[in-house]
C-alpha positions as CSV (number, residue, x, y, z in Angstrom):
1,M,12.0,-13.7,-22.7
2,K,13.9,-13.5,-19.8
3,I,13.2,-11.6,-16.6
4,S,15.6,-9.0,-16.7
5,R,14.3,-8.2,-20.0
6,I,10.4,-7.7,-18.4
7,I,11.0,-5.6,-15.5
8,P,12.7,-2.5,-17.6
9,V,9.4,-3.0,-19.7
10,L,6.9,-3.2,-16.8
11,L,9.1,-0.1,-15.0
12,L,7.5,1.5,-18.4
13,I,3.8,0.8,-18.1
14,I,4.1,1.1,-14.4
15,T,5.6,4.5,-14.2
16,P,3.3,6.5,-16.1
17,L,0.2,5.1,-14.3
18,I,1.5,6.2,-10.5
19,S,2.7,9.6,-12.8
20,F,-1.0,10.3,-13.3
21,G,-2.6,8.1,-11.0
22,L,-5.2,6.1,-10.7
23,T,-8.4,5.6,-8.6
24,Q,-11.0,3.0,-8.4
25,N,-13.9,5.1,-9.1
26,P,-14.6,8.8,-10.0
27,D,-15.7,9.3,-6.6
28,Q,-12.3,8.4,-4.6
29,K,-9.9,10.2,-3.9
30,N,-6.6,9.3,-5.3
31,L,-5.1,6.3,-4.7
32,F,-1.1,7.0,-5.4
33,Q,-0.6,10.3,-3.9
34,E,2.5,11.5,-2.1
35,N,1.5,12.8,1.2
36,E,3.6,11.9,4.6
37,S,-0.1,10.5,5.3
38,V,-2.5,9.0,2.8
39,E,-5.9,9.4,3.2
40,T,-9.1,8.0,1.5
41,A,-12.3,7.6,3.4
42,G,-11.1,7.8,6.4
43,L,-7.9,5.4,5.9
44,K,-4.5,6.5,6.8
45,V,-1.4,4.7,6.1
46,Y,1.8,6.7,7.6
47,P,4.5,7.2,7.6
48,N,5.0,7.3,4.2
49,P,7.8,7.2,3.0
50,V,8.3,4.1,5.6
51,K,12.0,4.4,6.9
52,E,12.2,1.3,9.1
53,N,10.3,-1.7,8.1
54,K,7.4,-0.9,10.4
55,F,4.1,1.5,9.4
56,T,0.6,1.8,11.0
57,V,-2.8,1.6,9.0
58,S,-5.5,3.0,10.9
59,A,-9.3,4.1,9.3
60,E,-12.8,5.6,10.7
61,K,-14.5,1.9,9.8
62,V,-13.3,-1.1,11.4
63,L,-10.2,-3.0,10.4
64,K,-9.9,-6.5,9.4
65,E,-7.1,-8.0,7.7
66,I,-3.9,-6.0,5.6
67,E,-2.0,-7.3,2.3
68,L,1.3,-6.1,1.2
69,H,1.9,-7.3,-2.3
70,N,5.5,-5.4,-4.1
71,I,5.0,-3.3,-7.6
72,L,5.3,-6.9,-9.3
73,G,2.4,-8.5,-7.0
74,Q,4.2,-10.8,-5.7
75,K,2.7,-10.5,-1.8
76,T,5.0,-9.8,1.0
77,K,5.7,-11.3,4.3
78,I,4.1,-9.0,7.2
79,E,3.6,-9.7,10.8
80,V,0.0,-7.5,11.9
81,T,-0.2,-6.1,15.2
82,K,-4.1,-5.3,16.1
83,L,-3.9,-2.2,18.0
84,S,-7.5,-1.4,18.3
85,L,-10.1,-2.2,15.9
86,F,-9.1,0.7,13.4
87,K,-5.8,0.5,14.0
88,F,-3.5,-1.9,13.2
89,S,0.8,-1.8,13.1
90,V,2.6,-3.8,10.5
91,L,6.0,-5.1,10.4
92,M,7.7,-5.9,7.4
93,N,10.1,-9.1,7.5
94,E,12.3,-8.2,5.1
95,K,12.8,-4.4,4.2
96,K,13.9,-4.3,0.7
97,K,13.6,-0.7,-0.9
98,G,10.6,-0.1,-3.6
99,I,7.1,1.0,-4.0
100,Y,4.6,-1.3,-1.9
101,L,0.4,-2.0,-2.7
102,V,-1.0,-2.2,0.9
103,T,-4.8,-3.9,0.6
104,V,-6.5,-3.1,3.6
105,I,-9.7,-5.2,3.6
106,F,-12.3,-3.7,5.9
107,D,-14.8,-5.5,8.2
108,D,-17.5,-5.3,5.7
109,D,-15.3,-6.7,3.1
110,S,-14.7,-3.8,1.2
111,K,-10.8,-3.0,-0.1
112,T,-9.1,-0.1,-0.9
113,V,-5.3,-0.2,-2.0
114,Q,-2.6,2.7,-0.6
115,R,0.6,3.1,-2.3
116,I,3.5,3.4,0.3
117,I,7.1,3.5,-0.3
118,V,10.2,1.8,1.8
119,N,13.4,3.9,1.5
C-alpha cells in the first residue's frame, strides 16, 4: 500500500481521538485541550498554537528532557535550552505546520504528553 493512501486513513483514525480527547488515566486532565497554555499537573507548554519555531515548557516539577514527535510518531529535531530546573526553551530546527506531541520527562522519570499546533 502506498504512503499516499495510508496517511488519509491514519487521519481518519486520529482525528476523532483528538476531537474527543485522550487521557492517560481518569484522574488526569484532558491531554488534548485547545488553550493558549495547556496545563497538566503544573505543566505549561506555550504559546499554543506556536507561531514561530520556538516554544517554552515549564512545570512545578524538575524537568529532565523534552522530546518532540509529529502526529505520525516521527521524532523531530529540536534544540533545548535549560532556562532553569523548571523551565526549558525549545527551538524546532525545521518549522513545519501541523500537530506535534511534546513528551516531557521529569527528573523522577515520570512522563506526560502535550499536544501543540504549529502554524
